[in-house]
C-alpha positions, 0 to 999 in steps of 0.5 A: 486515507489521503495525502497531498504531495508537492510533486507531480503525479508521476513522481508520486506514483513511482514513490508509492508503488515502489514495493521494496522502498516501502520499508523506508516509510512503513514499520515493515520489512518488504521484499519483492518476491516476483517482479511485475510488468512493467518491471519491477513494480507492475501488474503481477508483482508479488511482494512479501511484507513482514511486520509485527510478527505477521507475514503477508504476500500481496499481488498487484492486480491492477497497474495503470501508471501513473494513476492507479494500482490495486493489490490483494493478499494471496497468502499469510495473515488471516485477511479475507477478501482483501483489496488495496487501492491506490489512486494518484490524482493531480491536485493544485500543482501537486498530487493527491494520493487516495489509499483504500484497503478493504478486508474481512477478518474471520471469526476464528481470528477474533472476528469484527472486533479484532478486524477493526483493531487491525484496520485502525493500526493499518490506517495509522501506520499507512497515514504516517508513512504517506506523510513521511513520503510527502515530507521527503518530496517537499521543496 
């Protein structure tokens, strides 16, 4: 997923990595379970996301402000080998966010078919949320 922002990369990075603030942009309830370093959103932070009857715990495993944040699911829904990657790059006076999520979905939870449906839903919701974020920063 990609989204262009009419704001400096550092401001965009702060917005897209604000764990608790994600609830304003996504159809989810997000709670910070443990702050990271730097506090509160950095390395080691653990957030709990509740949406559509599922609850997942995610942990920040890379935090390189204002360029990159990676996270992984450490509990909850049946994601396997989950990794989310957010990259923020300067782009023509603003910034561009590249957001990638990779995961496996186990056979006992519906296998590849259900996994592709979950991936499609995540992509739609995150794309819409990034667009709302970008619109909030538009001049």
